[in-house]
VEXLOMI-994583 format. One record per residue (C-alpha): z negated, y, x negated. Coordinates in steps of 0.2 Angstrom, whole numbers, plus 5000, padded with zeros to 4 digits. Last residue first. Example, Ala and Ser with C-alpha at 12.3 -4.5 7.8 and 13.67 -1.06 7.14 Angstrom:
2
496449954932
496149784938
end
This chain:
528
431854694535
431754494536
432054434553
431654484571
432454654572
434154554567
433954524586
434954684588
436654584583
437454514599
436854644610
437954774603
436954934596
435755034606
435255214603
433955284610
433355384595
434955464595
435955474578
437155334582
437655444599
438355574590
439855454578
440155374594
440755564602
441655604586
442555424588
442755474607
443555634603
445055564590
445455434600
445755524616
446855654611
447455614596
447655414598
448355434616
449755574607
450155454595
450255314608
451455404618
452555434602
452855264598
453255244617
454655374617
455355334602
455655134608
456155004593
456754874600
458054854585
456554824574
457254904555
456754784541
455154754531
455454684514
455254514502
455054534485
455754424472
454754464457
456254534449
456954634463
455354734466
455354754448
456954844447
456854934463
455055004455
456155074439
457655154449
456155244459
455355304442
456855344436
457455454452
455855524455
455655584438
457455654438
457255744456
455555824450
455456004460
455955894476
454555754472
452755854470
452055844486
450355924482
448955834492
448755674482
446655694484
446555664464
447755794460
448055874441
447655704433
448555604447
450055684447
450855664464
452755604471
453155534488
454655464492
455755444507
456755284511
456455314530
455355164537
455355084519
454055234511
454255234492
452655304484
452755374466
451055404455
451355514438
449755514428
450555404416
451655284424
451155224442
452355124457
451855104475
452855034488
452655054508
452455004523
451355124532
449455134531
448655184549
447055064546
447754924554
448854924539
450954914545
451754794531
452754794516
451454824506
452054814485
450854884472
451554914453
450754974437
451855024422
451054994404
450355084393
449854944376
448154904375
446855034364
445354994355
443255024357
442954844357
442954874377
444454944377
445054774368
444154654380
445554724393
446454554395
448054594403
448554544420
450354524428
450854374419
449254274425
449954114424
451254104411
450054204400
448754094400
447554134387
446454034377
444654034379
443254124370
442354164384
442854354385
444554324383
444654184398
443654324408
444954464402
446454374406
445854334423
445054504428
446754594422
447454564439
446054664447
446854804440
446654924425
446755124422
446155174404
444755304408
443255194400
441555234402
440455134391
440655254375
439755224359
439955054361
439154874362
439554704366
438354574367
437454604383
439354594394
439254694408
440854744417
440954864429
442354914443
442155024456
443855024468
445355144467
446555044481
446455124497
445755284492
447055324479
448455324494
449155174501
448155154515
447455004521
445555044515
445355214512
446455364513
446355504499
445355524485
443955664487
443355574497
443255394499
442155424517
441455274527
441455164541
442755194554
442255014561
443954934560
445155074560
445155234546
443755254532
443655074528
443255074509
444655044497
445254884492
444554714484
442954764478
441954754460
440754684450
440854584433
439254504425
439554424408
437954294405
437154264390
435654414387
435354384406
434954194406
433154194403
432754114418
431854254426
433254374419
434754284426
433754264445
433354464445
435354474444
435454364459
434154424469
434554604465
436254594472
435854524490
434554694489
436654794485
437254694499
435554744511
435754914505
437754904509
437354864527
435854994529
437155114525
438455064535
437255054550
436655244547
438455324547
438255464536
439655484522
440655604531
442755634530
443055474543
444855454547
445855494562
447455394565
449455394561
449455534548
447955574545
446655674558
445155734553
443455654556
441655674554
441255844564
439855944567
438755904551
437455804552
436155884540
435255794524
433655764532
434655704548
435655584539
434055534527
433155504547
434655394554
434655294537
432955244540
433255204557
434555094555
433755024540
432054964550
433354904567
434154794554
436054794550
437954784556
439654814553
440454704561
441654754550
441854714531
440154784518
440154624517
440854464519
440154464500
441154344485
439954284475
440854184461
439854084447
440554014433
439153924425
438953854407
437553714406
435653714407
435253854419
436453734432
434953714445
434553884442
436153974445
436653874459
434953914468
435254104463
436854094472
436254014487
434954134486
436354274488
437354194499
435854184510
435354374508
437154424513
437154314529
435354384535
434454254544
434254294563
433954104569
433553984555
434553874544
436053874548
437653774537
438853874528
440353804526
440953784545
440453944548
439854004563
438454124556
437054084568
436254154559
436454364556
437854444547
439054444563
439454234570
441354264564
440854344548
442454404544
443954354533
444154164541
445154034532
443453974525
442254024511
440453994516
439453884501
440753794491
440453674475
441553614462
442853774464
444453724456
445653774470
445653644482
443553664483
443853854487
445053814503
446853794503
447053624509
446153644525
446153854526
447153974517
446454114505
445254204516
443854164504
442254254509
440554214504
439954084490
440953994477
440353884460
441053814446
440353714432
441153754418
441953654404
443553734398
444453644414
443253694426
443453874418
445353854419
445353794437
444353954443
445454064435
446554014446
447953894442
449653904452
450553754461
449253754476
450053924482
448554014490
449053984507
449854104521
451554174510
451954334518
453454374532
453654554530
453254684544
454554754558
454854914556
455055054566
453355034576
452955014593
451054964590
450954844607
450054704594
451454574602
452854684594
452254614577
452754434580
454454484579
454354504560
452154484554
450654464561
449154464552
448254304550
448154314530
447954504525
449754554519
450654524501
450354334500
451754304490
451254274474
452554394464
452354554478
450654514476
450454524458
449954384447
448254374437
447954214449
446254224457
446154414456
447954424463
447454324477
445854434479
447054584481
448454514494
446854424504
445954594506
446954734511
447554894499
448354784487
448054714468
446454814467
446154964455
445255044441
445255224434
443355254431
443155074422
441255084418
440654954403
439054884406
437254944409
437455074416
438554994430
437454844433
435854934435
436855064448
437054874459
435454834458
434755034463
436355044477
435455184489
436955254502
436855444507
437155554492
438655414484
439055474468
439955324457
438155274453
437355294471
438755174476
439855174491
441055304482
442655194479
442355104494
441754944497
443154834509
442454664504
441154634489
441554524474
440354504461
440854374445
439454294439
440054204418
439154114409
439354134391
440053984382
438953894369
439853834354
439153964342
437353904347
437953714343
438453764326
440253774319
440753634309
441953544320
443153694321
443753714337
445153584344
444253554361
444953714368
446853694365
446653514370
445953574386
447153744390
448753614384
448253484398
448053634410
449653724406
450653524406
449753494423
450453654432
452053624425
452053454433
451453544448
452953664448
end
């Protein structure tokens, strides 16, 4: 496999360097690429995608000046698998990272005191070394490569610098900001400058500094925010701003309802999360303003997306993804539908809204295509370039697949998904049942259509199983120690205790004397 990888890189270098020698210097100038990945950002967590509560003017500018993919998907409903698919252009079941790295699997799952019917499948715990990442491909094509922020694709031996990034600021094995969003960061890859410094702004400033230092070269900068992952934190000033905004808009009596397993948030009115989102947007503005200041904006591709749906259940119950059902960790659209914008300054179109389904795996070949770098189909085998769509053309209709043989922290169930056209089938591994939805008619996935479409269910299920076999997917297994009594007791505790507690905590956050955890309120000493 190592020789195979070296051969692909060699062919890439040879092909790219064999351009017509008569091309002018201007023609040979490669476009820069700025890739912005936000952690756990929901489809409707932006003003431009419909939020009436969060304020994101800088991200909105990227969206309105670029191509907006209205049916865009993450590679997975949780972070590590989705991020690996972006890096490799492969489906999660194929590269093997099917859960967030660090999650328990097999018999270790029992230590979580969950009492579930299945033991989650085993999975790969680091980005496979034999694969070529998008960073390695860009580096071999002459790009200076840079990474800032969340990595969560392995520890020592599988860090950003081990996979093609020449500079790494803040990327290590952990998936959440270990020191919170205010310095000291407790991050071995990001030194502390001053107590209380904001993490999102720091990562943006590191990225802007890199851009300025390499303004005369072609660069691939990957800004991977830890925001808006929990623990959600903001400044006192922003909390007060969004508290007042929620009050002005009218605070609803109830903000949650029960999903199948956990309560789920149904309103966007969390003032702490609102501040966290706004700070992320301010950080985006730092980097995009630097491009403008240096005169690089017209030669820089800007990509903006998220790695999974917004956290509506579990973690910090931060946001609502309605009308899409579910959120991070869930098998429904709220767990996998994403904001997905690509700004290509030299590409003009009559309509910048693109309704063709696309995925995070498509970004690898798309970046290569936009940069004029030969594609690597043996690497990004599950992704396709969406450049034709931006050129007003079409791409071949394709079937999309997802595989998550795990239980999510947020209430998601072990399941696999196939989408064909407007039809989406979810196969559940606990009891081998199927759900069928028509997304064109029912984006909220409330209407169950499997019973009256038995033939379609059979055809789609057969195709899904065949694909899972082809990619050597791993599956959960029954837990021989499963105890239905303990399982039911846990369910009742969630309904009778957790749900009312969440409602109370939500209302407490609007009280004038509300105080957050002591470990981050020192943030009011820093820049607002």
